[in-house]
N, C-alpha and C positions, 0 to 999 in steps of 0.2 A: 393440523397442516394450514398454512396459510393459504388462503382463497384470493388470487387477484381478479380485479374485476374493473369494469368501466369507473373512469377517474377523470371528468373534465377539468380544463385548466379555470381558473378563476383569476388569476393574476399572471401576467405576462410580459411585465415592462423590462425588466432585466434579467430575471429568469422564469421559469415555466413552474408555477404552483398550483395546489390544488385549493389555496387561501391566499388571502394576501397575507405581507408580512407584519403588517400591524396585527392582525388578528392571530397570526402565529405567536408573536411575542407574549400576547396578553393571554393567549390561552396556555402556553407551556410554563411561563412564570406563575400563572395561576396554580396548575398542576404540580409543578415543583414545590411549591409551598405547600400546598394541601396535602399532597399525598406524600411527597419524599422530601419534606423540610431538611435543610443542612446540605441538601446537594449542590444547590447555587449560592455561591457567596454573594456575587454581584455583577453585573454587565456594566462595563464603561467605554466610552468612545476614546481612543487613544491615537488617532492620527492628530497632525498639526494643523490640518485645514489647508495646505500649501496647495494639494492637488485637487481639492472639493471631490475627493474620494473617500467616503468613511469609511472606518476600521475599528472594530470593536473587538473587546475581549471578555470572555467568561472565566469568572474565578471559580474554582471548586470550593465548596463549604466543606466542612469537616467530615461530614458523610462521604462525599464523593473522595475526599484524600484517604480515605480508611481503605479504598478498593481501586483507586486509578493510579497509576504511576505519574500522568501530569497534574499540574496544578491550574493551568489555564489554558484556554482554547481561544484562537482567533477566529473573526468571522469577517467576511468582506461582502459587498455589494455596491449596486450604484445608488442605492439611497440608503438613509440613516436607518429605517427600519429594516429593510433587508440584510444591512449588515449585521444587525443587533440579532435577528433572527437567525442568520447564520451561524454566530457564536454559541447562541443559545443551542442550537441543534447540533453544532460540534458536542458540546457538553453532553447532552441527552444520548448522541451516539455511543460515545466512549462508555460513559457510566453504565448503559444498558449493555454493552459487549463485555465489560470486565465483571459485571453482576451477573451475567449470564455463565460466563466460564467458571465461577466461584462457587455456583450450584451444582454439586454433583448428581443431583437427581435429575438434570437435564441429559445425562448420558447412559449408554449402556457399556459397560467394559467388556470387549470380547477382541478375540483374534480376528482375522480376516475369514478365516474358515468357519469359525464359530459364528460369526454375523450370516454368513451364507445359510447356515442350518437355521438360524432364529428366523431370518426373513428370505426366504428361497424367491429367486429372481428379482430381489427388490435392492439389490447391494450394488453400489457404484461398481462398476467394471474395473477389473485390475489394468486393462488398457487404458482407462480414464487416469487411473492413480498413475500409471507409467508416463502417460501424455504431461503432466503436472509438472515434472520433470524433465522432458524432452528425452525420453530413454526408449531406446529397443531392446526388449528383453523376452525371452520364452517366459509367458505367464505363469507356467508351473513352478518356474525358479523364482519368480517376484512374489507368488504365493508364499512359498518357503520362507521368504525374508519378511514378509508383512506378519506373517505368522509367529515372528520371533518377539512380539509386542503385543499386549493387548492395547487396543485403540479406544476412545471415547466415540463411539457411535451416536448419531442422530440423525434423524431424519433431515431430508433437506429438498427444496421444490426444484425440480428440472424446468426451469420457467419456459422453454419451448415446447415441452410435451405437455406440461401441467402436471404430471405425475410426481409422486415423492419416492426418492432413492435412499436408503441408509448410507451414510459416509463415515470414514473415519476422521471427524471434524478436527481433530488434533494434527493431523497430516497437514492439512491445507493452512491451520494457524502456525505450524513450523515454518512452511514456506511463505507463507504471506504477512505474517504477525497479524497487525489490526489493519492492514490495507484491505479495503473491499468492506469495512463496516460502514452501516449508513443510518441515516434518521430522516423521516420525512412527517409531512401531514396526513398522509396516508401510505399504505404498503407500497402502493406502486409507485408514489413519489419517492420514497426511500430506496427502494430496489434499482429504479433507474437512476439514481442519483449514485448508489454504490457500484452499479454497473459501468458508469460512466468512469468514475474514477479508476477503474481496473482496466478500462481501454486506454486510459490517459497513461496510467503507469507503464503497461505494456509496449505502446509505440514509442514512449520516451526511452524506456530502456534498450529498444532495438536501435531507433535512430542513434541515441548516444554512443551506443557498443560498437556499431559500424561506420558511425560518422556519415550517413547515407545524406546523398544531395536531394535537398526537399524545396518543393515550391515556395517562392516569396510572394505574398499576397501583397497585392497593391492596397495601399490604404485608400486610394479613391474609391475602392469599390465598396468600401465599408459605410453601406448608406443607410444602416439601421440607424435610427434617432438615438438611441441610449451609445451604441457603439461608436457614432460618429462624434457624441459628445465626449468620451472618453478619450478619443484620440486627440482631440481638440485641447482637453486639460492636460495632457503630455506635451503637446507641441507649444502650448502658450507659456510652458514653465522651462522651455528649453531642454526637455528631456527627449533624447535620440531613442527611437526603438526599430526595431525589425519584427515583423508578423510574418510566420512560418506555417505551412500548411503541413502538420504531422499526421494526417489522418491514415497514411499509411494501408489505403484499402480497406479500412474497418467499416463496418455499418455507419458508426458514428463517426462525427467530424472532430478531429483534434486541432486546435490551434494554439501554437506557442508563440509567445513575446519574450524579446530580449530587450531591455531597456537600460539605459544609464544616463547619467547627468554629468555632462563634460564640466560642470562648472564646481561640483561638490567631489567627483571622483578623482583620487581614492580616499580622500581624508574624513569625507563627512557622508559618503555613499559608497556602494556596491554597484557590479553590473548585476542585474536580477534578470533571471532566465527561469520561466516555467510556463506552464500550458494549461489548458482548459478543455473540457469534452462536455458535450452538451448535445442536445436531439437535432439542432441546427448551427449553420455556421456562426451565426451573428452572435447566439447565446455561448456558444465555445469560445469565442473570442472576447466577448465581455467577461467571461470567468478567468480568462487570462489576463486582461487587463486590471481587473481588481485583485486578482491575486498579486499581480506586481506590486501594486499599491501596498497591499497587506504587507509584503515583504521587505518593502524598500523603506519603510518609515519616512515616506515622503522625500527620500532623497536629500535628507538635509539633517538627520538625528544622529548618524553615526550608527544606526542599527546594522546588527552583523545578525543576519538570515541563516537558519540550517537549511542545508540542501537537503531535498527528499528526492521525488521524481527524476529531477535532472541534476546535472553536476553544477558546481558553481565556478563561473569565470572569474578569473583574477587580474586578466590583462586584457585589453581590447581586443588584440590580435586573435584571440581565441575564438572568436565571434565570426570569423570570417568565412566558415565553411558555411554557414546559415547564408551567406549572402549569394553562393554561387548558383543556385536553382533558377531554373524560368520563373518569369513574373507571372501569376497567375490571379484571377478574381476569386473573390472569397465564395462567390456562387458557384465555383466549380469543386466545393467540396461535398461530400455526402451529407444527405439531408433526411430525416425521418421523421420532420415536423408534422403534428397534427394537433387536433384542437382537445386531444383525449391522451393523458399519460400512459394508459394501458395500450392503446392501439401504439404508440410509440415504442413500448417496451416489447410487445410482439413483434414489431418490425424487425428491432434491433435483434432479438434472440434469435429470430429465422436467420437474420443475415450471418449472426455466428455460426450457426448450424450449418448454413451452407458452405463456410469455411473450416468446418470440422471441429468448432469449438461448441462447449455448452456452458450457458449461464447458469449457474445454482445459487438458491438463495435460503438462508435458515431464519426464521423469526426469533431475533432476540430480544423483542419488547419486553420492557421490565414491567413485570405483573402488577405492582403498584401503580406507576406513573401513566402507563396506557398509550405512550406516545409510539408511534411506529418505528420501530430499528431493526436493522437486519445485517448479516454476515453474507457476504456476497463472494463468490470465487468462480474462476472459468480455469480449468484444468489447461494448460499449455501456454498461459498468459506468463509473460515474464514479468520482473520486479528487478529494479536497479541494485537495489542493497543485497539480493540474494547471488549467491556465488554462481558463476557460470558453468560450473564444473558439476553441478548438481546431480544426484542419482539417488536411486531409492536405497541403495547399501549405504551411500553416505549419511543420510538423514537416519536412517532404522540405527546404523552404527553410532550415531550420536547420542540418540536415545537410550541405546544399551550403554554406552560409556558413563552416561550421566546420570541415569535415573533407575537403570533394573538392578536387582541384586546381583552382587560381584560374581557369585559362582554361574548363574543363568547367563549373565552378560559376556562372561569370557567364553562360553561355548556359542553364544549367538555370534558374536565377532568370528569365532572359528568358520561356523556356516558361511559367513558373508564372505570371509577370505577366500573360502574354497569357491564360491561362485564367480567371485569378482577376481581371482587369481591374483591374489595379495595386491590390490588395488593401492594407489597412493595413499588414502585417507586410513588404512588399518595400523601402521604403526603409531599414529598420532592417538588414535582411538585406544590403541594398547597402552600408550604412554598415560592417557587419562585415567583409565580403570586402573592402570599400577597406582597411580597419585591417590586414587579413591581408597585402594587397599592398603595404604601406606607404605609401600615398597617404592622409596623414593630413587634408589638407585636403578631400578630397571626401568622407572619413569624416565629418568633422564635419558638413558640409552636409548629408549625408544623415540623420544622427542628429536635426539640429534639424528637418528636414523631417519625422523620424517621430513626434517628439514631439506634433504636431499633429494625426494622423491615427490615432493610438492609440485603441483601444474603451474603456480604463480607466485608472484612476490609475497602477496597478502598472505597466503596460507605457509609461505616459507617464514616469514617474519614472527607469525603466531607461535609456530613450532620453534624458532630460537627463542622467543619469550619463554615459552613453557619449560625448556632446556635449562635456561637460566634459573627459573622459579624452583625447578626439582632441584638444581645443585643448591641453591640458596638454603632449601630446606636441609641440606646436609650440612651446611655450613662451611661450602667448599666456594668460598667468597671470590679468590683470584679466578677460578674456572668460570665463573658467571659472565665476566666482563665480556669474553669476546663473544657470547652469544648474544649479550644485550645488546652490542654494539652491531652486530649483525641485524638484529630485530629492527634496531631505529634506521639502519641503512634501506631495508628493503621494505620497510611501510610507506 
């Protein structure tokens, strides 16, 4: 089990690190070449130089492409060395994560009740699992649902208590995908990086969903030398920007930056909306500004970026809600700054505990590479790409319909249906199960039924698409058209 310890900062210019970015680049490139040859193809600088903010990519070599779904990773920073180090660490993070999951020996397959027998008193509580989807349920009923599936159990460190807890890790992977994966020069650096990303995604999901009024940060209060330079880079190139406080009461500060170039929008640039989280407000803002540069293509290349933690604005009118809040100083934001990364991590985890949240981390360091990597999660944190209608039954039902043997899966869906009183997701999963069993007629009927009971347009569109797909398998082509039209209309 990972042991966290004192980790004094050595580099603090634009990000806080245990070693300088130059040392990181040299060390990680050397280890990749010596220990995992074929993982790294190359790193290269891809910005045009207009903003003076460097952006790098790391390209996957053949060994990485065999195991990872991505082919390149981007890295940003206020210096060339930091941007390259960032791109390298993104590669290490993802290569380590997917390698970890590909090794069956990392896990013990068990139902929740079996895990309680294997590790009495050391299994994550059912209440924490329910918290991860924001659900209130009788724990006895939740245990029945959890026991319908054999989970991939692995020990995770509760960062606040320092104790190990056995967790159904694939449950959190289903919820969060690879969000929360991280890498660093040390375990402490990696865990804080991953935890910061989780906070960032959580507050962004909450603020975007509810369009909350948030404070506008006065650029004149951004006196940190590196941050002031980044603001100047934008201003001298005619880039307009809004700085927002997205901290939302979390222990770590989160700063959002919305930026656009009136001279190139929309033909050669987009409105970029992103955020950064760190241990202090200035570093959070630096992360946000450099992320804008990474996504924007210097506002002159026609680059189209893929939205992740925040939505994509297509019209300037859409940013107006970000200007309605009171004006604030960047120094008003939360701050856990310390000269030791470990002490920041402890302050952070305590702040989460005070609010009823728990930071967990799993060591995913690649055994050959030896560069610290982790998978981190906080039950109860939100994630924009996850459905707002999440529940234990929804995700267990999905697993049953997609992966479990047909006879067992059908019985399991009946159990969930009884507990949830035929909730909206049951007909859809019955349709998926019928598809797997080759009963396309029943599948089409179930998907048609599912359309009318879904809680939102996205789910209705998916049900309509599958209804059309099931009908197409029976070559009932004219009947597919209305369902395809509806799927397009609703999506």
